[in-house]
Every structure is written in structure tokens, then in C-alpha cells.
C-alpha positions, 0 to 999 in steps of 0.5 A: 524504465522510468523511475519516480523522483521526488518532483513526481511525487510532489506533482502528484500531491498537488494533483490529488490533494483536493480529492484525498484526506490528509490523514492524521499523524498519531502518537501513543505514549504507552506504545512508545514506552513499550518499545522504547522509541518515539513512534509517529503513525501516519494513519492511512486507515482514515484515507478514503476507502480505508487505505493508502491505495486511494492516493495512487488510484486517484493520481493514475486516473487524473493523469489520463488524457480526456480520450483515455478517461472516456474509455475508462479504466480496468484492473484485476484486484480483490482488495483495496485497489479495486475499491480505490480505483472504483471510487477514483473513477467515479469521482472523475466521471470515468467508467471502472471495470474491475475483475474480481475472483469469485472467491473474493470476500462479499464485503469487498465485492459489495464495496466495489459495487457500491462505488459504481464499478462494473465487476466481472468475476473470474476463476481465482487464478492469476491466469484467469484474472489477466485473461479476463482483464485482457478481453475487457481491454480489447472490447472497451479500450480501457486503460489498465491501472495496475495495483503497483506496477504503474509509475503514476500509482507509485507517485500517488502512494509516495504522497503519504510519506510527503505529508508525514515528513512535512509534519515531522521533519526530524525522523531518523527512520521511516517504515512501510509495509511491502507486498507488491512494493508500490507503497514502499517504492513511493515512500522510499523515493519521497524520503530519500529525495527529501533527506538521504540520511533518513533510513527507509525500511520495509516490513514484510510477513515472514510467511510472504518474504519474497521482497526480503529474499529479492532484496538480500540476493539482488535477484527478483524472486516471486512468492510461491503460495504465501500464507499470512494473516496480512492478506494485503501483502501476498503479492510479489514485487514487479521489475519496476518496484524492485528497481526502486526498492533496490535503489532507495531502501536501506533494509527489509525486515520480516515479522512472524505471524504471532508478532503481527497479530499481537501488534494489531491487537496492541494498536486497537487496544491502546490507540483505539484505532482499527488497523488491518494486519498488513499495517501491523507489520511495521510495528511487528518488526520493531517488536522483533528487533528491539536493539535496532530501533531503541531510542529512535524517532520513527515514522510508520506508514499505517497502510489501511484499516479494512478488516472483516470483523467476522474473521478477526485473528485474535 
């Protein structure tokens, strides 16, 4: 199994830079005061499609051969990766086939369709998603671009941390959310490649804590029916992302639902920016572990800002 290196992330950044937004790094004196540390928010909620996922999808599509591009790309996703791959494919004149569960939110179905993807709906089970994807691949020859279990996707996701450290090179800690592990894998590979002394920490909902369990036991343990407001972090690690995380990540902390919701609201109110619950986990672990983070200079990867305004948790 080939694991990404810093040079792979630097190559990915050169490749995708003309197509992505270099998102801002924002600060808040009020929030710094509340948590008694210096926080630097890398705001991927301002990325195209409203999430970091566009980085990995773009790198994956741009790494295809011309023959692969001609046949298109396929994935199964009901969330940000579906929209990211649809837009990345459209920008590279490549066809995107997206398998979505029938139960996916209408707002997400509309977003993916709006980017020109061909959507196939299936029953809301992993088996149905994988089987439908396999049939499309056999029929079209399209290349599977997995949301996180993909070398080029991980390298693309790591470019957010690369930009963060280019702007703030004296951070002591970098925190990223962890679901399937693509973002944390890319972030940790980049950070440790630049400076091994910077701590890399994963943030995960307590109600979907498979990464925490896998990391602490050393044995890959998938989630069973996770239920959390942080809907972007419901997926479990893959062998690839688990291998990267075991090598590069220092710790994984979990956060309770009430902390995630409180921190999401705090950022909305104090910083006037929209972040989704998954993004708020990085601040929630600081809230729950004040002694660990007090006085530190910390970079936070804000993963996205796609929220259904009709179903706010506060």
C-alpha cells in the first residue's frame, strides 16, 4: 500500500491551484479569550462546493489519463464529495456518474444535478450503493473516485494544511475533523512532513468514535449505526486512511453532541461565518479539554459550511 508523502501533496497543490480557492485563515480575539489560546481557522467553508472535498476530487480527476477522462468518473455519496466530484468533472470536461441514496436531502440532490452529473438513485444501504456503482462501472468503464479511500483524494485534501502552514508557520498544534479519514490523513502527512514537532490531532464526535477506538486499540474498528449531528463524520476509516493516521497523528479526541452544537453556534455568532457541525468538532474538543490546549497556538481545519437551514441543531 502506497502512503502519501509531503512531496505528493505539494505536487497536488501545484496541479489544482488554478482551479481551487485559496481559502482565508481567520481569527477571533473573542474566541481566543474564551478558550485561552491562539486559534487560526482555515476556512474551507469558503471552498468551491462549500467544503474541502473539492480539493481531493479535483486532484483525482486531474490525475486521470486522457482515456480515463473520456470514460468518466463514478462515486457513491450523498454529501459534499458528490457535489465536489460533479463540479471537478465538469471543469475538466469529464462525465460524472453519482450514485445517491433515495433518502439524500433534496438540497444535496439539487446541488449535484446543478453541476451536471448523471445521478442514479438507490436504496439507502451500503450494499445497494456499492452494487449500483459496480453496475455503472461495468457499463461505462468509469473510474471510481472514492470519497477518502483514494491516494490522489488524500493528497488533494492535504493541500488545505499546506496553505495554512505557508501562512502560519509557527503553530504548535493542527486539528482536523475525522470521519473516513481523508482530510486527517492528508493534513497529518503534510504537517509532519513540514515539521515533526507540530502535534496533529483528530476531532471526532463521541457518538461516531470509530477512529478514536481504532487509534487507541491499534485495530481497525468500523462504526455501527453512528448517530450524530455531525453528519459529515458518519463514515468509518479505511485500511489506507487508518495506516496514514497511525503513522502521523498524535492523538484523537472525541466531543459530545452538546459541545459540537455550542461551538457551531459560537462561531456563527462571534465570527459571522457559517460552519457545519462536522467543522465545529475541532473547537468542541478544545472546549472539553481546556488543560490540553491552554496557551497554545493552534490551527483548525474548518472542513465545510453546508448546512440545511431548515434543520438547524440550535
